[in-house]
N, C-alpha and C positions, 0 to 999 in steps of 0.2 A: 426388279431390284438392281440389276447391273446398271441400268440407266440412272438410277438415283445415286449410286456410288460414283459413277462417272461425272454426274453433275456436281456432286459435292467436291470431288477432286478438282474439277475445273474452277469452281468458285475459290477454293483455297489457293490454287495456282494464280488466279487473277489477283487476289488480294496480295499475295506475296510479291508478284511482279509490280504491283502498284505501290509497294513500299509500306503497306499496312501490316499490322501484326495482331494476332489473336491475343497475345500476352499483354498488349498495351505498349510494347516497345521499350527500348532502353531508357532509363531515366537520365543518363548522361550521354550525350552525343559527343564523340571525339572532336576535339578542337574548338568546342563552343564554350563560352563563358557560363558559369553556373550561378544558381540562386539557391536560397534555402527556403523550404516550405515546412512550417510547423503545424501539424494537425493536432488540435486540442479536443479532448473529449469533454464536452459540456453537457453530456446526457447523464442519466442516472444508471445506465447500464454499461457493460463492457463493449467497446467497439471491436467486432470480430473481423471486419474487412475494411481495407483501405485500397481503393483502386485509383490508379493514376495512368493517364495515357496522353500522348501527343494529340493535340486538337485535330490533326489530320487523320487520326486512326478511326476505324469504323466501330470500335468497341472500347469500353473502359479497361478491358483486359482482366488479368488474373489478380487475386488478392496480393498486395505488396507486403502483408504481414506473413511471417513464418507460420507453418502449421502449429496450431495450439496457442499461438501468440494472440494477444489482445491489448487494447489500451484501456486502462481502468478509468473510472469517472474522475475527472479533474486532472488526469495525466495527459501527457503529450508525446508525440513522436516526431522526430525531425528527419526530413528527407532532403538530399541534395539532388537538384535537377538542373539540366541545361536551361538557360533562360529561354523565354518564349511562351507560347500558348499551350496550356495544359488543361485537360478535363480531369477533375479531382472529385472523388466521392468516398463515402464511408458510411458504415452503419453497424447495427447489431442485429443478430439473428432474432427475428420476431419483434424488432423494435424500430426506433427511428433511424432515418438515414438522410443524408444531404449530398447534393451534387452541385458543383459550381465550375464554370469555365473561368480560368484566370490567366493573365499574362504576367509572367515573372521577369522582372528586369534583372540584368546582370548584376551580381553582387547584392541583390535585395534579400530581405528576410520578410516572408509573408506568413501571417497566422490565419488559419482557417479553423473555426470552431464548429463542431458538429453537435447540435442540440436536438432534443426531442420535440 
Protein backbone atom coordinates (compact mmCIF):
# COMPACT_ATOMS: atom_id res chain seq x y z
CA UNK A 1 0.00 0.00 0.00
CA UNK A 2 2.90 2.39 0.68
CA UNK A 3 4.05 1.98 -2.93
CA UNK A 4 0.58 2.98 -4.13
CA UNK A 5 0.60 6.11 -1.96
CA UNK A 6 4.10 7.01 -3.12
CA UNK A 7 3.06 6.52 -6.76
CA UNK A 8 0.02 8.76 -6.23
CA UNK A 9 2.12 11.48 -4.62
CA UNK A 10 4.64 11.27 -7.45
CA UNK A 11 1.85 11.69 -10.01
CA UNK A 12 0.42 14.72 -8.20
CA UNK A 13 3.89 16.24 -7.96
CA UNK A 14 4.52 15.66 -11.68
CA UNK A 15 1.22 17.27 -12.60
CA UNK A 16 1.91 20.24 -10.35
CA UNK A 17 5.37 20.74 -11.81
CA UNK A 18 3.92 20.51 -15.32
CA UNK A 19 1.60 23.42 -14.51
CA UNK A 20 -1.60 21.37 -14.60
CA UNK A 21 -4.27 21.47 -11.96
CA UNK A 22 -6.83 19.03 -10.60
CA UNK A 23 -9.19 21.99 -10.12
CA UNK A 24 -9.10 23.00 -13.78
CA UNK A 25 -6.97 26.05 -13.05
CA UNK A 26 -7.77 29.73 -12.64
CA UNK A 27 -10.31 31.16 -15.05
CA UNK A 28 -8.45 34.46 -15.27
CA UNK A 29 -4.69 34.39 -15.71
CA UNK A 30 -2.94 37.58 -14.51
CA UNK A 31 -2.00 40.02 -17.26
CA UNK A 32 -4.03 38.33 -20.00
CA UNK A 33 -7.00 39.86 -21.85
CA UNK A 34 -10.39 38.41 -20.98
CA UNK A 35 -13.47 37.12 -22.76
CA UNK A 36 -17.02 36.35 -21.65
CA UNK A 37 -18.57 32.89 -21.77
CA UNK A 38 -22.33 32.55 -21.35
CA UNK A 39 -23.56 29.02 -20.62
CA UNK A 40 -27.24 28.60 -21.44
CA UNK A 41 -29.37 25.76 -20.11
CA UNK A 42 -31.32 24.53 -23.13
CA UNK A 43 -32.30 21.29 -21.38
CA UNK A 44 -35.44 20.39 -19.43
CA UNK A 45 -33.58 19.87 -16.16
CA UNK A 46 -31.39 21.87 -13.83
CA UNK A 47 -27.68 21.98 -14.72
CA UNK A 48 -25.88 20.90 -11.56
CA UNK A 49 -22.32 21.07 -12.84
CA UNK A 50 -20.27 23.38 -15.04
CA UNK A 51 -16.64 22.45 -15.62
CA UNK A 52 -14.12 24.73 -17.30
CA UNK A 53 -10.41 24.12 -17.70
CA UNK A 54 -7.50 25.37 -19.74
CA UNK A 55 -7.01 23.14 -22.80
CA UNK A 56 -3.54 22.21 -21.53
CA UNK A 57 -5.00 20.76 -18.33
CA UNK A 58 -5.37 16.99 -17.94
CA UNK A 59 -8.87 17.20 -16.41
CA UNK A 60 -12.00 19.34 -16.65
CA UNK A 61 -11.54 20.09 -12.96
CA UNK A 62 -14.07 20.79 -10.27
CA UNK A 63 -17.61 22.14 -10.62
CA UNK A 64 -17.54 25.91 -11.15
CA UNK A 65 -20.99 26.28 -9.55
CA UNK A 66 -21.24 26.74 -5.79
CA UNK A 67 -22.51 23.89 -3.62
CA UNK A 68 -26.27 23.61 -4.06
CA UNK A 69 -26.26 26.01 -7.01
CA UNK A 70 -27.72 25.11 -10.40
CA UNK A 71 -28.84 26.72 -13.65
CA UNK A 72 -32.58 26.41 -14.25
CA UNK A 73 -34.00 25.46 -17.67
CA UNK A 74 -33.88 28.52 -19.93
CA UNK A 75 -31.52 30.40 -17.61
CA UNK A 76 -27.87 31.22 -18.20
CA UNK A 77 -24.70 31.82 -16.24
CA UNK A 78 -21.88 34.15 -17.26
CA UNK A 79 -18.19 33.48 -16.67
CA UNK A 80 -15.23 35.75 -17.33
CA UNK A 81 -12.16 33.89 -18.56
CA UNK A 82 -8.78 34.74 -19.99
CA UNK A 83 -8.84 34.59 -23.76
CA UNK A 84 -7.50 31.42 -25.32
CA UNK A 85 -8.34 27.72 -25.48
CA UNK A 86 -10.79 26.26 -22.94
CA UNK A 87 -12.47 22.89 -22.42
CA UNK A 88 -16.03 23.53 -21.24
CA UNK A 89 -18.71 21.13 -20.13
CA UNK A 90 -21.82 20.85 -18.07
CA UNK A 91 -24.76 18.68 -17.24
CA UNK A 92 -27.35 17.51 -14.83
CA UNK A 93 -27.26 14.60 -12.43
CA UNK A 94 -28.67 11.60 -14.28
CA UNK A 95 -29.43 13.69 -17.36
CA UNK A 96 -27.85 15.25 -20.41
CA UNK A 97 -24.41 16.72 -20.62
CA UNK A 98 -22.27 18.43 -23.24
CA UNK A 99 -18.58 19.21 -23.68
CA UNK A 100 -16.80 21.42 -26.16
CA UNK A 101 -13.32 22.80 -26.78
CA UNK A 102 -13.47 26.47 -27.65
CA UNK A 103 -11.10 29.32 -28.40
CA UNK A 104 -12.19 32.60 -26.87
CA UNK A 105 -10.89 35.77 -28.49
CA UNK A 106 -10.02 38.76 -26.30
CA UNK A 107 -13.11 40.89 -25.69
CA UNK A 108 -15.47 38.33 -27.25
CA UNK A 109 -18.79 37.07 -25.93
CA UNK A 110 -19.39 33.36 -26.61
CA UNK A 111 -22.65 31.53 -25.95
CA UNK A 112 -22.63 27.76 -25.27
CA UNK A 113 -26.02 26.05 -24.99
CA UNK A 114 -26.28 22.72 -23.21
CA UNK A 115 -29.23 20.64 -24.44
CA UNK A 116 -30.45 17.12 -23.82
